[in-house]
C-alpha positions, 0 to 999 in steps of 0.5 A: 300421844297428846290428849289436848293441845293448843297455843297459849291464846286458845288455851286462855280463851277456853279457860275463860269462856269454856269449862276447860275440864270438859274440853280436856275430857272431850279430847281425852275420850276422842284420843283414847276412847275412854273416860276418866274418874270425877276426881281427875276431872276436878283436878283438871278444873282446879289445876288448869285454872292456876296454870292459866293464872301463871300464863297471863303475862304479856311476855309469855308469847301467845304462840307458845305451844301447850299440851295437857296429858302428853303420854309417854309411849314406853310407860303408862305415865302422862305429863300434866302440862307441857309448854313449848317454844324457843329461848333467847338463843333460838333453842327448842325447849319444852317445859314439863310441869308436874301439877299437884293439889297437895296442901301438906306433906311429911318428909321421910328419910327415903330417897325422893319419898314423901308422905301425903294424903291421897284418897282415903289416907296417908300414902308414901309417894315420890316427890313431885320434883323427882316425878317431873325429872324422871319424866324428862329423863324418859323423854331424853332417853327414848324420844328421838326428837329430843336426843337427835332433834335438839329439844331440851326438856326443862322439868319443874313441879307446881304445887299451887295449894302448898305453902312453903314450909321447909318440908317439901323443899327440905335439903334432903330433896335438893338433889331433885328440886335442883333438877326440877325446880319446885314452885308453891302457893302464892303470888311470889311463887307464881311469878317465879314460875312465870320467870322460869317459863319465860327464860326457856320460852321467849318465842312461840313455836306454833306447836312445832315442838309439840308435834315433834315430841308427839311424833318422835320415834321411840328408840333408846338413845345411843348414850343410854344404850352405851351406859347400860352396856357399860354397866353390864360389862362391869358386873361379872355375875351377868357373864354368860356361860356354856349353853347360856351363850349359845341360846343368847346368840341364837335368840338375839339373832332372831330378835334382830331380824323380826319385824311387824311383817315377820314377827317372832315368838321365842320360848326359852325353857330352863329349870331353876339355876339355869340362869334364865334371868341372867340371860334375859338381862343380857338380851335386854342390854344387847338388843337395846345397845343395837338400837331396838326398843324393848322392855324386861317384863315379869308378873311380880315386881320382886325380880324386876327390882332385884335385877334392876338394882343389881344391874344399875345400883340405886343412884342411876336406877331411875334412868333405866326404870322404864325398861322394866315393867309388869305383865299387866301393862300391855292390855291397851298397847297397840300392835308392834309398839316394841321391837322386842319384849323379854318376858321372865317367869312367863309360866307365872303370867295371869290370864287377865290383867288388873287387880281383880283380873278383869282387864284385857283379854289374855296376857300372853296374846297381848304380849305377843301383839305388842312386840315384833319379837316376844321372848318367853322364859319358862321353867324346864330344861334350857332349850329354845323354840321359835314361832314365826 
């Protein structure tokens, strides 16, 4: 879903003659039926003014597509700005820009983590270049229009209030700033961002690539599925034994034949030590390898982090992180968005979502609604039940 889309000419006109933040807000309400906080509206006003300054260049085509708030379907993430067109060779490109209003940050010794002031205090957050690169990785791994449609994603970060200081651009973060270049405050940096855009978008596409991105089928790429399958093969602790294998084969057969017209709910009971999570991870990998779109779900972050790290390690974890999520993220998901959901420790689910338990209707109902096949793991002896 795209909240706001235009070509460069229309965007600059609305930036000059309309309050662009109100245009975006109206589009957001139309697209989602919701509103946003005043701080987000202010961020649109401030940051999009700087984007407009960057785009005021005659060599950047007027027919270039521009999207604000492109939603990534398999996550709650939104890409701030996406610019689309073709390069000198005629290749389809999408420049993904992560915008920040930061003025200062402190480096840490953690991978891709910085400290900056947000809200009411200092917080550890991911580096903007890492953020932009991770969004590009999601599109490359799950959007069919990207991996089969020949669209190249070119991520970058633009911190228009941040003066280069050797902190945000420290060598410690170069692994990510090389993948997603970092542009900061000042005329020189602004021109460098223009040059980056012009390199990848020499010709406008009248929003063709935006349309393809917004309507691309959400499926794991073969490369991602094969990589995940290879990781599992190399981990002996994920080998299935005895009744685990029997339940696994029965469950994955049910999931493969489920559909929006014939949805299924599978409940797998197993006490402590029966290997429910090993079974859950195997189902995630096997069904993804079969080209089905799904996620591993748990109420608590701890099991997700442990098994995600055990499966893929720390270096490649981001590539697969969107496949692991919390149970509270489905209250606004459309029916049958997923082919399957593997819900671990389902007996721990809350009735409602949100920090104060005030969002959504019922987590179990929402998980069933979101998927053609929802697989619940609960504590008891290892048995399997199916519901059509």
